[in-house]
BAVO-536566 format. One record per atom (N, C-alpha, C): x, y, z; atom name; residue in one letter. Coordinates in Angstrom, 1 decimal. Example, Ala and Ser with C-alpha at 12.3 -4.5 7.8 and 13.67 -1.06 7.14 Angstrom:
      u      v      w at aa
   13.2   -5.7    7.8  N  a
   12.3   -4.5    7.8 CA  a
   13.2   -3.3    7.8  C  a
   12.8   -2.2    7.1  N  s
   13.7   -1.1    7.1 CA  s
   12.9    0.0    7.9  C  s
//
This chain:
      u      v      w at aa
   43.9   -5.7  -10.8  N  x
   45.2   -6.4  -10.8 CA  x
   45.5   -6.7   -9.3  C  x
   46.0   -7.9   -9.1  N  x
   46.5   -8.3   -7.8 CA  x
   47.8   -9.0   -7.8  C  x
   48.5   -9.0   -6.7  N  x
   49.8   -9.6   -6.6 CA  x
   49.8  -10.6   -5.5  C  x
   50.2  -11.8   -5.7  N  x
   50.3  -12.8   -4.7 CA  x
   51.8  -13.3   -4.5  C  x
   52.3  -13.3   -3.3  N  x
   53.6  -13.7   -3.0 CA  x
   53.6  -15.0   -2.3  C  x
   54.4  -16.0   -2.8  N  x
   54.4  -17.3   -2.2 CA  x
   55.8  -18.0   -2.5  C  x
   56.1  -19.0   -1.7  N  x
   57.3  -19.8   -2.1 CA  x
   57.1  -20.4   -3.5  C  x
   58.1  -20.5   -4.3  N  x
   57.9  -21.1   -5.6 CA  x
   57.5  -22.5   -5.5  C  x
   58.0  -23.2   -4.5  N  x
   57.6  -24.6   -4.2 CA  x
   56.1  -24.8   -4.1  C  x
   55.4  -23.7   -3.7  N  x
   53.9  -23.8   -3.5 CA  x
   53.1  -23.5   -4.8  C  x
   53.8  -23.3   -5.9  N  x
   53.0  -23.0   -7.2 CA  x
   52.3  -24.3   -7.6  C  x
   51.0  -24.1   -8.0  N  x
   50.3  -25.3   -8.5 CA  x
   50.6  -25.6   -9.9  C  x
   50.2  -26.8  -10.4  N  x
   50.6  -27.3  -11.7 CA  x
   50.0  -26.4  -12.8  C  x
   48.9  -25.8  -12.6  N  x
   48.3  -24.9  -13.7 CA  x
   49.1  -23.7  -13.8  C  x
   49.5  -23.1  -12.7  N  x
   50.3  -21.9  -12.7 CA  x
   51.7  -22.2  -13.3  C  x
   52.3  -23.3  -13.0  N  x
   53.6  -23.7  -13.5 CA  x
   53.5  -23.8  -15.0  C  x
   52.4  -24.5  -15.5  N  x
   52.2  -24.7  -16.9 CA  x
   52.1  -23.4  -17.6  C  x
   51.3  -22.5  -17.1  N  x
   51.2  -21.1  -17.7 CA  x
   52.5  -20.4  -17.8  C  x
   53.2  -20.4  -16.7  N  x
   54.5  -19.7  -16.7 CA  x
   55.5  -20.3  -17.6  C  x
   55.6  -21.6  -17.7  N  x
   56.5  -22.3  -18.6 CA  x
   56.2  -22.0  -20.0  C  x
   54.9  -22.1  -20.4  N  x
   54.5  -21.9  -21.8 CA  x
   54.4  -20.5  -22.3  C  x
   54.1  -19.5  -21.4  N  x
   53.9  -18.2  -21.9 CA  x
   54.7  -17.1  -21.2  C  x
   55.3  -17.4  -20.1  N  x
   55.9  -16.3  -19.3 CA  x
   57.3  -16.6  -18.9  C  x
   58.1  -17.3  -19.7  N  x
   59.5  -17.5  -19.5 CA  x
   60.1  -17.6  -20.9  C  x
   61.4  -17.3  -21.0  N  x
   62.1  -17.4  -22.2 CA  x
   62.4  -18.9  -22.5  C  x
   62.2  -19.4  -23.7  N  x
   62.5  -20.8  -24.0 CA  x
   63.9  -21.2  -23.5  C  x
   63.9  -22.3  -22.8  N  x
   65.2  -22.9  -22.3 CA  x
   65.9  -22.0  -21.3  C  x
   65.2  -21.1  -20.7  N  x
   65.8  -20.3  -19.6 CA  x
   66.1  -21.2  -18.4  C  x
   67.0  -20.7  -17.5  N  x
   67.3  -21.4  -16.3 CA  x
   66.1  -21.7  -15.5  C  x
   65.2  -20.6  -15.4  N  x
   64.0  -20.7  -14.6 CA  x
   63.0  -21.7  -15.2  C  x
   62.9  -21.7  -16.5  N  x
   62.0  -22.7  -17.1 CA  x
   62.5  -24.1  -16.9  C  x
   63.8  -24.3  -17.1  N  x
   64.3  -25.7  -16.8 CA  x
   64.1  -26.1  -15.4  C  x
   64.3  -25.2  -14.4  N  x
   64.2  -25.5  -13.0 CA  x
   62.7  -25.9  -12.7  C  x
   61.8  -25.1  -13.2  N  x
   60.4  -25.4  -13.0 CA  x
   60.0  -26.8  -13.5  C  x
   60.5  -27.1  -14.8  N  x
   60.2  -28.4  -15.4 CA  x
   60.8  -29.6  -14.7  C  x
   62.0  -29.3  -14.0  N  x
   62.7  -30.3  -13.3 CA  x
   62.3  -30.5  -11.9  C  x
   61.4  -29.6  -11.4  N  x
   60.9  -29.7  -10.1 CA  x
   61.7  -29.0   -9.0  C  x
   62.7  -28.3   -9.5  N  x
   63.6  -27.5   -8.6 CA  x
   62.9  -26.1   -8.4  C  x
   62.5  -25.8   -7.3  N  x
   61.7  -24.6   -7.1 CA  x
   62.1  -23.8   -5.8  C  x
   63.4  -23.4   -5.7  N  x
   63.8  -22.6   -4.6 CA  x
   63.3  -21.1   -4.7  C  x
   63.3  -20.4   -3.6  N  x
   63.0  -19.0   -3.7 CA  x
   61.5  -18.6   -3.5  C  x
   61.3  -17.3   -3.7  N  x
   60.0  -16.8   -3.6 CA  x
   59.5  -16.2   -5.0  C  x
   58.2  -16.1   -5.2  N  x
   57.7  -15.6   -6.4 CA  x
   56.5  -14.7   -6.1  C  x
   56.4  -13.6   -6.9  N  x
   55.2  -12.7   -6.8 CA  x
   54.6  -12.9   -8.2  C  x
   53.3  -13.3   -8.1  N  x
   52.6  -13.5   -9.4 CA  x
   51.5  -12.4   -9.5  C  x
   51.5  -11.7  -10.6  N  x
   50.5  -10.6  -10.9 CA  x
   49.5  -11.2  -11.8  C  x
   48.2  -11.0  -11.4  N  x
   47.1  -11.5  -12.2 CA  x
   46.2  -10.3  -12.6  C  x
   45.6  -10.4  -13.8  N  x
   44.6   -9.4  -14.2 CA  x
   43.4  -10.2  -14.6  C  x
   42.3  -10.1  -13.9  N  x
   41.1  -10.8  -14.1 CA  x
   41.4  -12.3  -14.1  C  x
   42.2  -12.8  -13.2  N  x
   42.5  -14.2  -13.0 CA  x
   43.6  -14.7  -13.9  C  x
   44.0  -14.0  -14.9  N  x
   45.1  -14.5  -15.8 CA  x
   46.4  -14.0  -15.3  C  x
   47.4  -14.9  -15.3  N  x
   48.8  -14.5  -14.9 CA  x
   49.4  -13.6  -16.0  C  x
   49.8  -12.4  -15.7  N  x
   50.3  -11.5  -16.7 CA  x
   51.8  -11.2  -16.4  C  x
   52.3  -11.5  -15.3  N  x
   53.7  -11.3  -15.0 CA  x
   54.1  -11.9  -13.6  C  x
   55.4  -11.9  -13.4  N  x
   55.9  -12.4  -12.2 CA  x
   57.3  -11.8  -11.9  C  x
   57.7  -11.9  -10.7  N  x
   59.1  -11.5  -10.3 CA  x
   59.5  -12.6   -9.3  C  x
   60.7  -13.0   -9.2  N  x
   61.2  -14.0   -8.3 CA  x
   62.5  -13.7   -7.7  C  x
   62.8  -14.3   -6.6  N  x
   64.1  -14.2   -5.9 CA  x
   64.6  -15.6   -5.7  C  x
   65.9  -15.6   -5.5  N  x
   66.5  -16.9   -5.2 CA  x
   67.9  -16.6   -4.6  C  x
   68.3  -17.4   -3.6  N  x
   69.6  -17.2   -3.0 CA  x
   70.6  -17.6   -4.0  C  x
   71.8  -16.9   -4.0  N  x
   72.8  -17.1   -5.0 CA  x
   74.1  -16.7   -4.3  C  x
   75.2  -17.5   -4.5  N  x
   76.5  -17.2   -3.9 CA  x
   77.6  -17.1   -4.9  C  x
   77.3  -17.3   -6.2  N  x
   78.3  -17.1   -7.2 CA  x
   78.6  -15.7   -7.4  C  x
   79.7  -15.4   -8.1  N  x
   80.1  -14.0   -8.3 CA  x
   81.5  -13.7   -8.0  C  x
   82.0  -12.5   -8.3  N  x
   83.4  -12.2   -8.1 CA  x
   83.8  -12.1   -6.6  C  x
   82.8  -12.0   -5.7  N  x
   83.2  -12.0   -4.3 CA  x
   82.7  -13.2   -3.5  C  x
   82.0  -14.1   -4.2  N  x
   81.4  -15.3   -3.5 CA  x
   80.6  -14.9   -2.3  C  x
   80.0  -13.7   -2.3  N  x
   79.2  -13.3   -1.1 CA  x
   77.8  -13.9   -1.4  C  x
   77.0  -13.9   -0.4  N  x
   75.6  -14.4   -0.5 CA  x
   74.7  -13.2   -1.0  C  x
   74.0  -13.5   -2.0  N  x
   73.1  -12.5   -2.7 CA  x
   71.7  -13.1   -2.8  C  x
   70.7  -12.3   -3.0  N  x
   69.4  -12.7   -3.5 CA  x
   69.4  -12.2   -4.9  C  x
   68.9  -13.0   -5.8  N  x
   68.8  -12.5   -7.2 CA  x
   67.4  -12.0   -7.4  C  x
   67.2  -11.2   -8.4  N  x
   65.9  -10.7   -8.8 CA  x
   65.7  -10.9  -10.3  C  x
   64.6  -11.5  -10.7  N  x
   64.3  -11.7  -12.1 CA  x
   62.8  -11.5  -12.2  C  x
   62.4  -11.0  -13.4  N  x
   61.0  -10.8  -13.7 CA  x
   60.7  -11.1  -15.1  C  x
   59.4  -11.3  -15.4  N  x
   58.9  -11.5  -16.8 CA  x
   57.5  -11.0  -16.8  C  x
   57.1  -10.3  -17.9  N  x
   55.8   -9.7  -18.0 CA  x
   55.3  -10.1  -19.5  C  x
   54.0  -10.4  -19.6  N  x
   53.4  -10.7  -20.9 CA  x
   53.6   -9.5  -21.8  C  x
   53.8   -9.8  -23.0  N  x
   54.1   -8.7  -24.0 CA  x
   53.1   -7.6  -24.0  C  x
   51.8   -7.9  -23.9  N  x
   50.8   -6.8  -24.0 CA  x
   50.7   -6.0  -22.7  C  x
   51.4   -6.4  -21.7  N  x
   51.4   -5.6  -20.4 CA  x
   52.7   -4.9  -20.1  C  x
   53.7   -5.0  -21.0  N  x
   55.0   -4.4  -20.7 CA  x
   54.9   -2.9  -20.7  C  x
   55.9   -2.3  -20.0  N  x
   56.0   -0.9  -19.9 CA  x
   54.9   -0.2  -19.1  C  x
   54.3   -1.0  -18.2  N  x
   53.2   -0.6  -17.4 CA  x
   53.5   -0.6  -15.9  C  x
   54.8   -1.0  -15.6  N  x
   55.2   -1.1  -14.2 CA  x
   54.8   -2.4  -13.5  C  x
   54.4   -3.4  -14.3  N  x
   54.0   -4.7  -13.7 CA  x
   55.2   -5.4  -13.0  C  x
   56.4   -5.4  -13.7  N  x
   57.6   -6.0  -13.1 CA  x
   57.9   -5.4  -11.7  C  x
   57.9   -4.0  -11.7  N  x
   58.2   -3.3  -10.5 CA  x
   57.1   -3.6   -9.4  C  x
   55.9   -3.7   -9.8  N  x
   54.8   -4.0   -8.9 CA  x
   55.0   -5.4   -8.3  C  x
   55.4   -6.4   -9.1  N  x
   55.6   -7.7   -8.6 CA  x
   56.9   -7.7   -7.7  C  x
   57.9   -7.0   -8.1  N  x
   59.1   -7.0   -7.3 CA  x
   58.9   -6.2   -6.0  C  x
   58.1   -5.2   -6.0  N  x
   57.7   -4.5   -4.7 CA  x
   57.1   -5.4   -3.7  C  x
   56.3   -6.4   -4.2  N  x
   55.7   -7.4   -3.3 CA  x
   56.7   -8.2   -2.7  C  x
   57.7   -8.6   -3.5  N  x
   58.8   -9.4   -2.9 CA  x
   59.7   -8.6   -1.9  C  x
   59.8   -7.3   -2.1  N  x
   60.5   -6.5   -1.2 CA  x
   60.0   -6.5    0.2  C  x
   58.7   -7.0    0.4  N  x
   58.2   -7.1    1.7 CA  x
   58.6   -8.4    2.4  C  x
   59.1   -9.3    1.7  N  x
   59.6  -10.6    2.2 CA  x
   60.9  -10.3    3.0  C  x
   61.0  -11.0    4.2  N  x
   62.2  -10.7    5.0 CA  x
   63.4  -11.5    4.5  C  x
   64.3  -10.7    3.9  N  x
   65.5  -11.3    3.4 CA  x
   66.6  -11.2    4.4  C  x
   67.4  -12.2    4.6  N  x
   68.5  -12.2    5.5 CA  x
   69.6  -11.1    5.1  C  x
   69.8  -10.9    3.8  N  x
   70.7   -9.9    3.4 CA  x
   70.2   -8.5    3.2  C  x
   69.0   -8.2    3.7  N  x
   68.4   -6.9    3.5 CA  x
   67.8   -6.8    2.1  C  x
   67.8   -5.6    1.6  N  x
   67.2   -5.4    0.3 CA  x
   68.2   -5.4   -0.9  C  x
   69.4   -5.9   -0.7  N  x
   70.4   -6.0   -1.7 CA  x
   70.1   -7.1   -2.6  C  x
   70.1   -6.9   -3.9  N  x
   69.8   -8.0   -4.9 CA  x
   70.8   -7.9   -6.0  C  x
   71.0   -9.1   -6.6  N  x
   71.8   -9.2   -7.9 CA  x
   70.8   -9.3   -9.0  C  x
   71.1   -8.5  -10.1  N  x
   70.3   -8.5  -11.3 CA  x
   71.3   -8.8  -12.5  C  x
   70.7   -9.4  -13.5  N  x
   71.5   -9.9  -14.6 CA  x
   71.2   -9.2  -16.0  C  x
   70.4   -8.1  -15.9  N  x
   70.1   -7.4  -17.1 CA  x
   70.0   -5.9  -16.7  C  x
   70.5   -5.0  -17.5  N  x
   70.4   -3.6  -17.2 CA  x
   69.0   -3.1  -16.9  C  x
   68.0   -3.6  -17.7  N  x
   66.6   -3.2  -17.4 CA  x
   66.1   -3.5  -16.0  C  x
   66.7   -4.5  -15.4  N  x
   66.3   -4.9  -14.1 CA  x
   66.8   -3.9  -13.0  C  x
   67.8   -3.1  -13.3  N  x
   68.2   -2.1  -12.4 CA  x
   67.1   -1.2  -12.0  C  x
   66.4   -0.6  -13.0  N  x
   65.3    0.3  -12.8 CA  x
   64.1   -0.4  -12.1  C  x
   63.8   -1.6  -12.5  N  x
   62.7   -2.4  -11.8 CA  x
   63.1   -2.6  -10.4  C  x
   64.3   -3.0  -10.1  N  x
   64.7   -3.2   -8.7 CA  x
   64.6   -1.9   -7.8  C  x
   65.1   -0.8   -8.4  N  x
   65.1    0.5   -7.7 CA  x
   63.7    0.9   -7.4  C  x
   62.8    0.8   -8.4  N  x
   61.4    1.2   -8.2 CA  x
   60.7    0.3   -7.1  C  x
   61.2   -0.9   -7.0  N  x
   60.5   -1.8   -6.0 CA  x
   61.1   -1.6   -4.6  C  x
   62.2   -0.8   -4.5  N  x
   62.7   -0.6   -3.2 CA  x
   64.0   -1.4   -2.8  C  x
   64.5   -2.1   -3.8  N  x
   65.7   -2.9   -3.6 CA  x
   67.0   -2.1   -3.9  C  x
   68.1   -2.5   -3.5  N  x
   69.4   -2.0   -3.8 CA  x
   70.1   -3.0   -4.8  C  x
   70.0   -2.8   -6.1  N  x
   70.5   -3.8   -7.0 CA  x
   72.0   -3.6   -7.4  C  x
   72.6   -4.7   -7.7  N  x
   73.9   -4.7   -8.3 CA  x
   73.9   -5.5   -9.6  C  x
   74.3   -4.9  -10.7  N  x
   74.3   -5.6  -12.0 CA  x
   75.5   -6.6  -12.1  C  x
   75.2   -7.8  -12.5  N  x
   76.3   -8.8  -12.8 CA  x
   76.2   -9.2  -14.2  C  x
   77.4   -9.6  -14.8  N  x
   77.5  -10.1  -16.2 CA  x
   78.5  -11.2  -16.2  C  x
   78.4  -12.0  -17.3  N  x
   79.5  -13.0  -17.4 CA  x
   80.8  -12.3  -17.7  C  x
   81.9  -12.8  -17.1  N  x
   83.1  -12.1  -17.1 CA  x
   84.1  -12.6  -18.2  C  x
   83.8  -13.7  -18.9  N  x
   84.7  -14.2  -19.9 CA  x
   84.0  -14.8  -21.0  C  x
   84.7  -15.1  -22.1  N  x
   84.1  -15.6  -23.3 CA  x
   83.5  -17.0  -23.1  C  x
   84.1  -17.8  -22.2  N  x
   83.5  -19.1  -21.9 CA  x
   82.3  -18.9  -21.0  C  x
   82.1  -17.8  -20.4  N  x
   81.0  -17.5  -19.5 CA  x
   80.8  -18.5  -18.4  C  x
   81.8  -18.6  -17.6  N  x
   81.7  -19.5  -16.5 CA  x
   81.6  -18.8  -15.2  C  x
   82.0  -17.5  -15.1  N  x
   81.9  -16.8  -13.8 CA  x
   81.2  -15.5  -14.1  C  x
   80.5  -15.1  -13.0  N  x
   79.8  -13.8  -13.0 CA  x
   80.6  -12.8  -12.2  C  x
   80.6  -11.5  -12.7  N  x
   81.2  -10.4  -11.9 CA  x
   80.4   -9.2  -12.0  C  x
   80.6   -8.3  -11.0  N  x
   79.9   -7.0  -11.0 CA  x
   80.3   -6.2  -12.2  C  x
   79.3   -5.5  -12.7  N  x
   79.5   -4.6  -13.8 CA  x
   79.9   -3.2  -13.3  C  x
//
């Protein structure tokens, strides 16, 4: 298994196709961004024998209850490779990237708290704060 870290903008068409078809939730923000050609942030891609089995990514984010600058952390792992530490392995690769805000990251799912901790980040969990789900706030 190996992990490659690169700007998301540098992903090639084959990797984008694989990620969109097999390694994102349908109609997720990241899937829509990849298909629309918007590719900010960094990505760590984990491969096993050449096949992409998971990824973690970061992106600058300023929304939230304090409007402070954050880096977000998100990951996705192929079903047959889950619970093997792949997401933390990928996120640990990203932790080596020089972030302006240090190792502080925003995460949007409770499972990502453990992934972020294992990778060496200092995570803060955010959730939608209202029924309309227009603003994020710290949990």
